[in-house]
PAZAPA-4460 file (N, C-alpha, C; in steps of 0.05 Angstrom, whole numbers, plus 32768, in hexadecimal, padded with zeros to 4 digits):
% residues 57
    n_x    n_y    n_z   ca_x   ca_y   ca_z    c_x    c_y    c_z   seq   type   mol
   8648   871D   87E5   8663   8715   87E1   8675   8724   87F4     1      X     A
   8686   8716   8803   8697   8723   8816   86AD   8732   8808     2      X     A
   86BA   8743   8816   86D1   8752   880C   86E7   873F   8802     3      X     A
   86EC   872A   8811   8701   8717   880A   86FA   8708   87F0     4      X     A
   86E1   8700   87EE   86D8   86F2   87D5   86D9   8705   87BD     5      X     A
   86D2   871E   87C0   86D4   8732   87AB   86F1   8736   87A3     6      X     A
   8703   8738   87B6   871F   873B   87B1   872A   8723   87A1     7      X     A
   8723   870B   87A9   872C   86F3   879A   8721   86F3   877E     8      X     A
   8708   86FA   877B   86FB   86FB   8760   870A   870F   874F     9      X     A
   8710   8727   8759   871E   873B   874A   873A   8731   8742    10      X     A
   8747   8724   8755   8762   871A   874F   8761   8705   873A    11      X     A
   874D   86F3   873B   874A   86DE   8728   8745   86E9   870C    12      X     A
   8733   86FD   870A   872D   8709   86F0   8745   8717   86E5    13      X     A
   8755   8725   86F6   876D   8732   86EC   8781   871D   86E3    14      X     A
   8783   8706   86F2   8796   86F2   86EA   878E   86E4   86D0    15      X     A
   8774   86E3   86CA   876B   86D7   86B1   8777   86E7   869A    16      X     A
   8777   8701   869C   8782   8712   8687   87A0   870D   8685    17      X     A
   87AE   870D   869C   87CB   8708   869C   87D2   86EC   8691    18      X     A
   87C1   86D9   8697   87C6   86BD   868E   87C6   86BB   8670    19      X     A
   87B6   86CB   8663   87B4   86CB   8646   87CC   86D9   8639    20      X     A
   87DA   86E9   8648   87F2   86F7   863C   8809   86E3   863A    21      X     A
   8817   86E6   8624   882D   86D3   861E   8846   86D8   862D    22      X     A
   884C   86F1   8634   8866   86F9   863F   8865   86FB   865E    23      X     A
   8861   86E5   866B   8861   86E4   8688   887E   86DE   8691    24      X     A
   8887   86EC   86A5   88A1   86E7   86B1   889F   86CE   86C3    25      X     A
   88B6   86C4   86CB   88B6   86AD   86DD   88A8   86B5   86F7    26      X     A
   88AD   86CD   8701   88A0   86D5   871A   8881   86D8   8716    27      X     A
   8879   86E2   86FF   885C   86E4   86F9   884F   86C8   86FB    28      X     A
   885C   86B5   86EF   8851   8699   86F0   8851   868F   870C    29      X     A
   8865   8694   871C   8866   868B   8738   884F   8698   8748    30      X     A
   884B   86B2   8743   8835   86C0   8751   881A   86B4   8749    31      X     A
   8816   86AE   8730   87FD   86A2   8727   87F9   8686   8732    32      X     A
   880F   8677   8735   880E   865D   8741   8804   865F   875E    33      X     A
   880E   8673   876C   8804   8678   8787   87E6   867D   8787    34      X     A
   87DD   868D   8774   87C1   8693   8772   87B0   867A   876D    35      X     A
   87BB   8668   875C   87AC   864F   8756   87A8   863E   876F    36      X     A
   87BC   863F   8781   87BA   8630   879A   87A4   863B   87AB    37      X     A
   87A2   8656   87AC   878D   8663   87BC   8771   865C   87B0    38      X     A
   8770   865D   8795   8756   8658   8788   874F   863B   8785    39      X     A
   8763   8629   8788   875E   860D   8786   875A   8604   8769    40      X     A
   8767   8612   8756   8764   860D   8739   877A   85FA   8730    41      X     A
   8775   85E0   8732   878A   85CC   872C   8793   85CD   870F    42      X     A
   8780   85D0   86FD   8786   85D1   86E0   8799   85E8   86D9    43      X     A
   8792   8600   86E3   87A3   8617   86DE   87BE   8614   86EC    44      X     A
   87BF   8608   8704   87D8   8602   8712   87EA   85F1   8701    45      X     A
   87DF   85DC   86F5   87EF   85CA   86E4   87F9   85D9   86CC    46      X     A
   87E8   85E9   86BF   87F0   85F8   86A8   8808   860B   86AE    47      X     A
   8805   8619   86C4   881A   862C   86CC   8834   861E   86D4    48      X     A
   8831   8607   86E2   8848   85F8   86EA   8858   85EF   86D1    49      X     A
   884A   85E6   86BD   8857   85DE   86A4   8865   85F5   8697    50      X     A
   8859   860C   8697   8866   8624   868C   887F   862C   869C    51      X     A
   887D   862A   86B6   8894   8630   86C7   88AA   861D   86C2    52      X     A
   88A4   8603   86C0   88B8   85EF   86BB   88C6   85F4   86A0    53      X     A
   88B7   85FC   868C   88C2   8601   8672   88D6   8619   8673    54      X     A
   88D0   862C   8684   88E2   8643   8687   88FB   863D   8696    55      X     A
   88F9   862C   86A9   8910   8627   86BB   8921   860F   86B3    56      X     A
   891A   8601   869E   892A   85EA   8695   893F   85F3   8681    57      X     A
***
């Protein structure tokens, strides 16, 4: 596994923990959305986008 792949894996695992936490700020959600784009996780992207829209409406 390359350094970059390991870094992405570590970030993803850390984000899984953060994703389960209820008290994410708007910026936290935006940061996680950026991560979903890097990872190509469409389902998580949609989930986070819905959460962000609920916060900003």
